[in-house]
C-alpha positions in Angstrom: 15.8 153.8 65.0 12.7 153.3 62.7 11.4 149.8 62.1 12.1 150.3 58.3 15.8 150.4 58.9 15.7 147.4 61.3 13.6 145.2 59.1 14.1 146.6 55.7 11.5 145.7 53.1 10.5 142.6 54.9 8.0 144.2 57.3 6.1 145.7 54.3 6.3 142.4 52.4 4.8 140.6 55.3 1.8 143.0 55.4 1.3 142.7 51.6 1.5 138.9 51.8 -1.0 138.9 54.6 -3.5 141.1 52.7 -3.0 138.9 49.6 -3.8 135.8 51.6 -7.1 137.4 52.5 -7.9 138.2 48.9 -7.0 134.7 47.7 -9.1 133.2 50.5 -12.0 135.3 49.5 -11.7 134.0 45.9 -11.6 130.4 47.1 -14.6 131.0 49.4 -16.6 132.4 46.5 -15.7 129.8 43.9 -19.4 128.9 43.4 -20.9 132.4 43.8 -22.5 133.4 40.6 -21.0 136.5 39.1 -18.1 136.7 41.5 -14.9 138.2 40.0 -11.6 136.8 41.2 -9.1 139.3 42.4 -5.4 139.3 43.2 -2.8 141.7 44.5 0.1 142.7 42.3 2.8 142.1 44.9 5.5 144.4 43.3 3.1 147.3 43.0 1.7 146.8 46.5 5.1 146.6 48.0 6.1 149.8 46.3 2.9 151.4 47.7 3.7 150.2 51.2 7.2 151.5 51.0 5.8 154.9 49.9 3.7 155.0 53.1 0.3 154.0 51.6 -1.8 151.7 53.8 -4.5 151.1 51.2 -3.6 148.6 48.6 -6.8 149.0 46.5 -4.7 150.4 43.6 -2.7 147.2 43.6 -5.7 144.9 43.7 -6.6 143.7 40.2 -9.3 141.5 38.7 -7.9 138.2 37.5 -8.3 137.4 33.8 -9.7 133.8 33.7 -8.6 131.2 31.1 -12.1 129.8 31.1 -15.1 131.8 32.4 -18.0 129.8 33.9 -21.5 130.1 32.5 -22.6 132.1 35.6 -20.0 134.8 35.2 -17.8 133.6 38.0 -14.1 134.0 37.2 -12.6 131.9 40.0 -10.5 129.0 38.8 -10.2 127.0 42.0 -7.0 125.1 41.2 -5.3 128.4 40.2 -6.5 130.1 43.4 -5.4 127.1 45.6 -1.9 127.1 44.0 -1.5 130.9 44.5 -2.7 130.6 48.1 -0.2 127.8 48.8 2.7 129.7 47.2 1.8 132.9 49.0 1.6 131.0 52.3 5.1 129.6 51.8 6.4 133.1 50.9 4.7 134.6 54.0 6.3 131.9 56.2 9.7 132.6 54.7 9.4 136.3 55.3 8.2 135.7 58.9 11.1 133.3 59.5 13.5 136.0 58.3 12.0 138.6 60.6 12.1 136.3 63.5 15.8 135.7 62.9 16.4 139.4 62.7 14.5 140.0 65.9 16.6 137.3 67.5 19.8 139.0 66.4 18.6 142.4 67.7 17.7 140.8 71.1 21.0 139.1 71.4 22.8 142.3 70.5 20.8 144.2 73.2 21.7 141.5 75.8 25.4 141.8 74.8 25.6 138.2 73.7 
């Protein structure tokens, strides 16, 4: 039985959330880098790509439009990035918890419990 049928969309969602966490962390790390352009992953588009078998999410990675650009051309708005990172971390943990529960169900079923 393929993993897709066992875990549904959640396995792909976990991968997208993981990659998004890396993009957001890069934004935060480059908050004071002159000319750095903040990016984000469009979750819905990326999830659709993952379900279609694509491993590369570059088409779902977009530049963020800032509300206030700094004088040095950096578009990172630290508070926005920190909020997005925290929200994504919570969503990642929720998806991971669901998958752990599903794995537990499968394990119990295989043991005949």
